[in-house]
N, C-alpha and C positions, 0 to 999 in steps of 0.2 A: 504493500500500500504506500502511495506517495502523498506527502503533505506539502502544501504550497503556502508561502507567506510573502506578501509584497510589502515593502517599506521604503522610506526615504532615509538616506544617510549621507555622510560627508566622507570623502577620501582624505586620509591623513598623510599617507606617504606611499612610496612604491616598494614593493617586495623585490626580492632578488631575481624573480622571473619576469618582472615587468608589469605585474598586475597591481592595480591600486588596492590599498588595504584600508578597511573601515572598521571601526568598533561599533557594534550594534547591540540591540537588546538580545540578539541571538548569538552574541559573541563576535570574535574577530572573523571577518570575511574577506576573501580575495576576489576583487571584481575586475575582470579583464577589460582592457581598452579604456581604462580611466586614469586620471591624473590627480596628484595632490591638490586640494583646494576645491575640487569639483563636488557639487551636490548632485546626487544621482538617485534614481528610483530603481530598485532591484527586486528580483524574485528569487526566493530561496526555496529550492526543491529538495526535500528530504525523503529518502527511501531506505528501508532496512538493508537492501542488497547493495545499493550503489553509494550510500552515504549522502553527502550534501553537494548540491550543484547550484552555482550562482549564475543568474542571467541578468545582464544589464538591459533594462527596459527603456530608460531615458536618462539623458544627461540634462539636468534641470539648469544647472549653472556651470558653464565651461571655465576651465583654467585659462588664464591669459597666456600661458605657455603652450597651449594646444596648437598643433600644426596639422595641415592636411597631409596625410601620409604620402610618401614618394610613390608607393606601389598600389595598384588597384586590387591586389590580392592580399594586402596587409589585413591581418585579423583572422583570415582563414588559413593562410600559409604559415607554417611554423618556423620558417627560416629566419624571420625577423620578429622580435618581440616588442620593439618600441620605436616606431617611426613617427609618432604623433606628438613628440615632445621637443621643444626648442633646444638649441645646442648647449647652452650653459647649464640648465638643470639636468639635461641628459648626461653631461660629463660628470656632474656632481653625483648623480645616481651611480654611475660606474665607480667613482671614487669611494662612495659609501660601501659598495660591495667589498672592496679591498680592506677598508677600515674595519668592517665587521669581522672579516676573516682573521685579520691580525689580532684584534682585541680578544677574539675567542681563544687565541693562543698566548695572550698576555704579552704581545709584542707592540712596542711603541710605534704609532702610526704617524708621528709628527714629521718624520723625514720623507714622507711620500711627496714626490714632485708632482706638479700639475700634469694631468693626463694629456698626452700628445694625441690630437685628433688626426684622422686620415680621411681621405676623400671618400664620399659615399658611393661612388660608382667605379671603384678601382679593383674589384675582386677579379682575379685572373684565373681562378680555379673553382670548379663547381661540379657537383654530381647530381644528376637528374635520375628519377625513377620512372620507368615506363611499364605499364601493365595493360594487358588486353583481356577482356572477359571472354568466356567461352559460351556466348549466348547468340541469339539470332542476329543482333546488331553488332556483335564483336567490338564493343566500345573500348576505345583507347583512353587511358588516363596517363598524362605525361607531365611531370612536375616535381614538386617537393612534398615532404611529409606535412600533413596538416597539423595545426596547433592542437596539442594535447591528445592526439590520436596517432594511429599508425596508418591512417588513410592517406592517399596522395591527392594533393590539390592540383587540378589541371591548369596549366599556365601556357601562355604564348610569349611571355617576355619576363625579364627580371632586371629592373633598373639599377640594382647594386653591382651588377657585373660590368666589366669593361664593355664598351660599345661593340667591340669585335665579337665577344661571346654572346652578348644580348641579341645581336643581329642574326645569329645562327640558330636560335632556339626554334623559331617558327618553321624554317625549312627542315630542320632536323626532326621536328614533330611529324611533318608530312612524310618523311622517309620512314620513320619508325612505324607509322600507321600501315605502310605498305609491306614492310618486311617482318614485323613481329607476328608470330603465330598466335591464334586465339588460345587463351588459357595459359599463356606464358608471360614472363616479365624479364626485365633486364635493368641494369644500372649503366648510366653513361657518364663518364668523367670527361670534362672538357678543361684543357689547360691552354692558356695563351702563352706561347713561347716567343723567343726572339725571331723565329722564322715562320710563325703561323700557329694555327690551332692543332693541338695534339688530342686525339680522341681515343678513349679506351672504353670498350663495351664489356661488361661483366655479366655472364649468364650461366645458368645451370648447364646449358647445352652447348655443344660445339657449333661453330658456324656452318650453315648449309650453303649451297651454290647461290640461292637467292640473296642471302646475307652478303656474300662476297661481291656479287655483281652490284647490288644496290649501294653498298658502302663505298666501293671503289669509284663508282660514277658520282656519288655525292661528294666524295673527297676531291675529285677532279673539278667538278662544277663550282665548288665553294673554296677551292684553293687551300685545302687542309694540308698540313705538313705530314701527318701520319695518322693512320687508323690501326688500332690493335684490338684483339679479342681475347678475353680471359674467361675460360670455362671453369666449372667447379673443381676440376683437378688442379687448379691454380697455374696451369700452363698458359703463358701469354703468347699468342701467335700474331705475327704481323699480317695485316690485311692489305695495307697500302702505305707506301712511303715515297713522298716526292722530295722531302728535305729532312735532314736529321734534326729533330727538335733540340734546341739548346736554350739554356738560361744564363743570365749574366750575373756574376758575383764580383762586384767591384772591378769591372772591366775584364774579368776572366770568364771565358766561355766554357760551359760544362754541358755535356750531353745528358739529356733527361731521359731516364728509363720510364716506360709507361706506368702511370699511376703514382709516381714519386711525390713525396711530400715537398711542398714549398710554402713559404710565408704567403699569407692571403693575397697581398698585392705587392707590386714592385715598390711602391712608396713605403709601405710598412717594412718591407725587407731592408730598404736603405736606412730607415730610421733605426731599426733594431740593430743592424750591423754597426752603425755609427756609435750607438750607445755601448755595444760590446767593446769596440776599439777604445772608446773613452775610458771604460771601466778597467781595461787592462793596463792603463797607464802608458808610459813611454816604452814601446816595444824596442828592445835592442837585439842585436844579432845573438842567436843561440839561446834566447830565453825559452825555457821548456814549458809548453802549453799542452794540456789534454783537452780535446774537444769531444765531449761525450754525447751520444745521440747526435752525431755530426751531420747525418744526412749527406747531401751532395757537397757540403763544404761551405755553407752560408757564412760561417765564421772562420773556418780553417783557412780558406784561400786568401781572404783579406789580411789575416794575421801573418800567414807565411809570406805574403807579398811584402809585408813590412819588416821581415827579418826574423820572425819567431820560428822556433822548431816546434812543429805541431804534430801531435799524435791523434789521429781521428779514429774514433771507435763507433761502429754502427752495426745494426743487425743485418743490413742488406749488403751482400758481397758485390752486386752489380753497381750499386751506388758508390761504394768505396773504389771500385775499379775506375769508374768515370771521374771521380774526384782526383785520384792519383794521376790519371791521364791528363787532366786539365792542368794540374800543377806542373807536369812535365812540359806541356805546350807553352806554359807561361814562363818557363825557365827556372823554376825553383823546386823541382821534384826532390832534391836532396834535403829540403826543409820539411817535407811532409812524409809521414809514415801512417799506415792504416792497419786496422785490426777488426776482423769480423767477430762480433761478440754480442750475445744477448745480455745487455746490462741490467735488465730487470731481474733475470735469474742469476746472473753472475756479475755482480758489481765489482769494480776494482777494489782490492783490499787496501787497508791502510799502508801496507808495505809498498804496494804498487803505486799508490798515490804520492808517496813521499818523494818520488823522483821529480815531481812537477812543481814549478813555481806558480803557475796559474792553472786552475781547472774551470772549464766552462761546461755546464750541463743544461740541456734543453730537452727534457723528457716528454712523453705523452701526457695527457690530462691526468692520468693516475699519479703523476709525480714520480719521485725516485727515493722512496723512504729508506730502502736498504743501502743505497749509495750514500744518502745523506748521513746515515749513521757511521759509515766508514770515513766519510769526509770529516765528520765532527771530531774524530780522534787522530786525524792525519797530520794536522798542523801545516797544511798547504797554505802559503802566505796569502794568496788571493783566490777567492771562489766567486764565480759569476753564475748566478742562477737565472735561467730564462724559463718562463712558465706561462701557460694559457689557462690556468685554473687557480683562482685566488685561494681556495681552501687547501688544496694539496701543496701549494707554494707555502702557505702559512705553516702547515705541518712540518715541511722539510726545513723551513727557516728556523722554527723552534728547536729542531734537532741540532742544527748548526750552532745556534746561539748557546744552547745548553752545553755544547762541547767547547766553548771558549771563543767563538767567533762573534764579531760585531757587524751588524748590518749598517753600512755607512751611506749607501745610496739605494733608492728604489724609485723607478720610473715606470708608470703605466703607459702603454701604447694602445690606443683604440683601433686595433686592426680588424676586429670582428664587428664592423659597424652595424648598429641596430640590433645586436644580440646582447645577451647578458654575460658574454665572455669578454675577457680583456687580457692582453699580453702584459706580463710583468718582467722587468729586468732589475736585478739587485746585485750589489757588490758587497761581499763579505770579506773582512780582514781578520786575521787571527790576532787576538789581543796580546 
């Protein structure tokens, strides 16, 4: 049995997921699509099976900071959680997420620098989901996961992407409608590289002749650099290649393996790299640096270019091979060494860490708790932490601080525009 209650209330502040929060006679409620200071009318639906659901019925008084969203799918699509708030309170909200995470670990938040904003339409990498029903009309749904569900929101555009990626969505949708079999689905990753779009299709099935023909023609007609296919056996097959996709790290060209991780935008990559260089201090010849979770060398290559001896560790062997090849082409391969290693399962030991003067670690969202514990007892002079998760960053920072480190700088970078995620860069020194 469901119970309904309508009431008027005022939004006091924003939650971490971007919902407005109000205190009502029914307790604290989270109201989607609302902003602090707004007076709203809501409906509270309560059921024994599904708990409580809040629906926004009307905004009676709007916030002066409310904006018209950039995207027509905002509110339904789960990719963005807050497009309707002006820039200053938006950045303050992001800062508040960091402050809360630090305070929960009893870490002083006074040294947080102002959040560095990035452009709203610079995302160079995205993954779309395509599904086709096995019914009479064989309906295609092509887009991103919906807000608060696992359903897919059908889209024809995405204004937070670069113009190059945004312009390819509608033609790609038409192609997928033709080649995707009823009752099947796939994911399509698009990356804008230095030489054009790199496309990777991931599916349970191997590609068939229809896929091969359709994708090759599409790539030719739309000047794609490369198309690859990854089936459930994790094998990646080339479908088409006109040019070798490359990315640029501080003027150094690196070949991009299909589906590889990159910072969200070129602008954010440059900002983050410049902060890492700043935090390392004056790089002199032969300074020993460990770049952990190094990827393609976002930090390795700029630091080696400046004279550091950098040891790069990552789980992907192909990524490390391309990094090493790039350092050779740039003329400083002798300053870069690599190691394939699962750092989540096998973090560097304190004895291994003792060799380095600077350690940089940029782990996945789960953070690097085991590594942080070893770093805390290592006495490495300088540690630079890069993180996309405020909570796991705070946990790892607490471990370092308890081991005798001091966090001396912390800068947020808003590279995940309109989401509740934020990139953090911190410098720790041993006391």
